[in-house]
C-alpha positions in Angstrom: 72.8 -77.0 33.8 75.8 -75.1 35.1 77.5 -75.8 31.8 74.8 -73.9 29.9 75.1 -70.9 32.2 78.8 -70.9 31.7 78.4 -70.8 27.9 75.9 -67.9 28.1 78.3 -65.5 30.0 80.9 -65.7 27.2 80.3 -65.0 23.5 83.5 -66.8 22.6 87.3 -66.7 22.5 89.3 -64.6 20.1 93.0 -65.0 19.1 95.0 -62.2 17.6 97.6 -63.0 14.9 100.3 -60.8 13.3 99.8 -61.9 9.6 97.4 -63.6 7.3 99.6 -66.7 7.0 99.3 -67.4 10.7 95.5 -66.8 10.6 95.0 -69.0 7.6 96.9 -71.9 9.3 95.1 -71.3 12.6 91.7 -71.3 10.8 92.5 -74.5 9.0 93.6 -76.2 12.2 90.5 -75.0 14.0 88.3 -76.4 11.2 90.1 -79.7 11.2 89.7 -79.8 15.0 86.0 -79.7 14.5 85.0 -76.1 15.3 82.2 -74.9 13.0 81.0 -71.7 14.7 83.9 -69.4 14.1 84.8 -66.3 12.1 88.0 -64.6 11.0 88.5 -60.8 10.8 91.1 -59.2 8.6 91.9 -55.7 7.3 91.8 -57.0 3.7 90.5 -60.1 1.8 92.7 -63.2 2.3 92.6 -65.8 -0.4 91.5 -69.2 0.9 90.3 -67.9 4.3 86.5 -68.7 3.7 87.4 -72.3 2.9 89.8 -72.5 5.9 87.1 -71.2 8.2 84.6 -73.7 6.7 82.1 -71.4 5.2 79.4 -73.3 3.3 78.3 -72.8 -0.2 76.7 -69.4 -0.9 72.9 -69.6 -1.0 72.5 -66.1 -2.5 72.5 -67.2 -6.2 69.6 -69.6 -5.6 67.7 -66.8 -3.8 68.3 -64.5 -6.8 67.2 -67.2 -9.3 64.0 -67.8 -7.4 63.3 -64.1 -7.2 64.0 -63.7 -11.0 61.6 -66.6 -11.8 58.9 -65.2 -9.5 59.4 -61.8 -11.1 59.1 -63.1 -14.6 56.0 -65.1 -13.8 54.5 -62.1 -12.0 55.1 -59.9 -15.0 53.7 -62.3 -17.5 50.6 -63.3 -15.5 49.9 -59.7 -14.5 49.6 -58.8 -18.2 47.8 -62.0 -19.1 45.2 -61.3 -16.4 44.7 -57.8 -17.6 44.6 -58.7 -21.4 42.7 -62.0 -21.3 40.7 -62.3 -18.2 39.9 -58.9 -16.7 39.6 -56.6 -19.7 39.7 -58.5 -23.0 39.7 -56.2 -26.0 40.2 -57.5 -29.6 42.5 -55.0 -31.2 43.3 -55.5 -34.9 42.3 -59.1 -34.9 45.2 -60.1 -32.6 44.7 -62.9 -30.1 44.0 -61.8 -26.5 47.0 -63.7 -25.3 49.6 -62.0 -27.5 52.6 -63.1 -25.5 55.3 -61.4 -27.7 53.9 -58.1 -26.5 54.4 -59.2 -22.9 58.2 -59.9 -23.3 59.4 -56.4 -22.3 57.4 -56.1 -19.0 58.2 -59.8 -18.2 61.9 -59.1 -18.6 61.8 -55.9 -16.6 59.9 -57.6 -13.7 62.4 -60.4 -13.8 65.3 -58.0 -13.3 63.4 -56.0 -10.7 62.6 -59.0 -8.6 66.1 -60.5 -9.0 67.6 -57.2 -7.8 65.4 -56.9 -4.8 65.9 -60.5 -3.8 69.7 -60.0 -4.1 69.6 -57.0 -1.8 67.2 -58.5 0.8 68.8 -61.9 0.5 72.2 -60.5 1.2 70.8 -58.6 4.2 69.1 -61.7 5.6 72.1 -64.1 5.0 74.5 -61.6 6.6 72.2 -60.9 9.6 72.1 -57.2 8.7 71.5 -54.7 10.0 73.5 -55.5 13.1 74.3 -52.3 15.0 76.1 -54.2 17.8 78.4 -57.2 17.8 80.2 -58.7 20.8 83.6 -58.7 19.1 83.8 -54.9 19.5 84.0 -55.5 23.3 87.6 -56.6 22.8 89.7 -53.3 22.8 92.4 -54.8 20.5 89.8 -55.6 17.9 90.0 -52.0 16.6 93.3 -53.2 15.0 91.4 -55.6 12.7 90.8 -52.8 10.3 94.5 -51.8 10.2 97.1 -54.5 10.6 95.9 -57.4 12.8 94.2 -60.7 12.1 91.7 -62.3 14.5 90.0 -65.7 14.8 86.9 -65.9 17.0 85.5 -69.2 18.1 81.9 -68.8 19.4 80.7 -70.4 22.6 77.6 -71.9 20.8 79.9 -74.3 19.0 79.4 -77.9 19.9 83.1 -78.4 20.5 83.5 -75.3 22.7 84.8 -75.9 26.2 86.3 -72.7 27.5 89.5 -74.1 29.0 90.1 -76.6 26.2 89.4 -74.0 23.5 91.7 -71.5 25.2 94.5 -74.2 25.3 93.8 -75.0 21.6 94.0 -71.3 20.6 97.2 -70.8 22.6 98.7 -73.8 20.9 98.4 -71.9 17.6 100.9 -69.3 18.8 98.8 -66.2 18.6 99.9 -62.8 20.0 97.2 -63.2 22.7 93.8 -64.9 23.4 90.9 -62.7 24.6 87.5 -63.4 26.2 84.7 -62.0 24.1 81.8 -61.0 26.4 78.3 -60.7 25.1 
């Protein structure tokens, strides 16, 4: 019980590094050690960092595909319902289900639903909007947008034990290790 209370008073531990090579090595070692709830912060994209941190496969393409399929089906069946079921009119002897005339709207609805699912899926997967994040409680974190590199291991990680994690981070030779309060 006391262990749970101890975890709740700390968001995690953050290590500061001077360059991306040190951060990449530290992230790989933390991943190998078994940490799964961690994140790295850099002033620019670092090749190989997502893999080193252990990010899983991106689910956004599947969300967009499902949105596109639903949009296409919605566009087609909306026109089918209007032309065949709700208001059937025989114009020029054409069949009521004249699917070639439905292609344009079906395509447009596919694109519309795919675009909306991409935007809202991205927001959901990135937990946005998030006006506050605990890492901003570390004063040195302001340098993450300039010239410093940070690795934060969250306290909700199954491997997280405050003292053991602190020793592990210090063994990676960071500039310093900080407590991240919630």
